[in-house]
N, C-alpha and C positions, 0 to 999 in steps of 0.2 A: 629852879634856874632863873625863872623870871624875876623872883624876889632878889636873887643875887645880881641880876643885871640892873635892877633898880637901885640896889645899894652901890653898885659901881658908879652909876650916874650921879647919885646923891653924894658919894664920896669924892667925886672928881669936880663937879661944877655946882652941885646943889640942884634941887628940884625946880626952884624958881616959880614962875607963873605959867599958866596954861597959854599956849600960843596955837592958833588954828593950823599953822604950818606943821606942827607936830603930827597932825593927822596924816600928812604925807608919809610919815614913817609907817603908820598902820597900813596905808594903801600899798606901800612897798612890800610890807610883810605879807599882805593878802596876795599881791601879785606873785611874789616868790613862791608862796604855797601852791598857787594854781600852776605855776611853772613846774614845780617839783612833781605834782600829780600828773600833769601832761607828759613830762619827761619820763616818768615811770611807765605810763601807759604805752608810750611809743618805743620804750627801750627793748621790747620784745620784737619789734619790727625793724628798728634801725640800730646801727652800731653806735657806741658812745661818741666816736669821732664825727659821724654824720649828724647826730643831734647837736653837738657843740658847733659844728659848722653852720647849721641852720640858725642856732641861737645867736652866734656872733654876727653873722651876716644880716639877720633881722634887726639886731641892735644897731648895726652900722647903717642900714637903710633908714631907720628911724632918726638917726642923727644927721641924715642928709639935709635937714633944714638949716644946718650950720655950714653947708658946702659953699655958699657964696662968700668969697673972701678968704676961704681956707688956705688956698695956695699962697696968698699974700702973707697971711699970718705965719704959716710954716716957714716960708723963706725969710721972714724978718726975725724969727726966733733964733736964739743961739743954738749951736749944734748940740750942746749938752742937754738943752731942754727937749729938743726933738728926740735925742737918744733916750732920755728918761721916759718920754711918752711911749716910745717903741718898746722899751723894756717892761713898762707897766702894762702895756697891751698884751705882751706875750706871756709873762710869768704869772702875775696875780690874776689876770683875766682868763686868757685862753687856756693856759695850763690848768688853772684851778677848775674851770668849767669842764675840761676833759676828764680830770680825775674824779670830779663829782659825778659826771655822767657814768663813769665806770662803776663807781660805788652804787649808784642807784640801779644800774642794770643788774647788779649781783646781790642786792639786799632789798629789804622792804623799806618803804619810805619812812614809816613810823620808827623803825630801828635806827636808820642812819641820820634822820633829821635832828635828833637830839644832840648830835655832835656839833651842830651849828651854834649852840650856846658857847662853844669854846672860842668862837671868833673874837668877841670883845676882849676877853682876858689875854688871849695870845697877841692881839694887836696892841694892847696896852703894854704888855711885857716887851714886845719888839720895839715899841716907841721908847720905852725906858732904856733898853739896852743899846739900840742902834742910834737913837736920836738924842739921848740924854734927857728925856722928858721926866718930870717929877711925878712919882706915883705916891698918892697919899695913903694913909692907913685905911681909910674907908674904902678906897679902891681895892686894896689888897684883901680886905675882909670880904668885899663883894665877889672878888675873883675866887676866893676860897669857897664861898657858897655855891657859885656857878660850877666850879670843878667838882665839888662834892655831889651836887645834884646830877651832873652828867654821869659820874661814876655810878651813882645809885640807879639812874635810869638804865644804863648799860647792863648793870648787874641784874635788874629786874626783868629785862627783855629776853 
């Protein structure tokens, strides 16, 4: 699946040169894996909704550094932009975290986390269908590798 993800990247924009900022992606992946492990640990003690509430509120608290001037920016933004932010906060964020917490509460982390490889191909497919983005042959080939590996991992587990 990792090879498939690399093929998707290569097929879309090319590999290019190394940038130190790319290490932030590795830090994000490490942080997410720690989050999954902690979430699984506490899923026996707390409900999925409680875990998600703690997660969302902790993230909101950390974003508090942007609070100065927030009211001014929100009032100056068009209504459609504020509505889009609200919809993005509810559906792809809160609802996705709630569903993921439910999955982790009822399965093993190692079994459920392999499905996360489906996020890039599904996002690219949605971008192509909903936004009219161009998907190259290399991206489609990488998506096929990712999907094949996810199905193989699920079958082996």
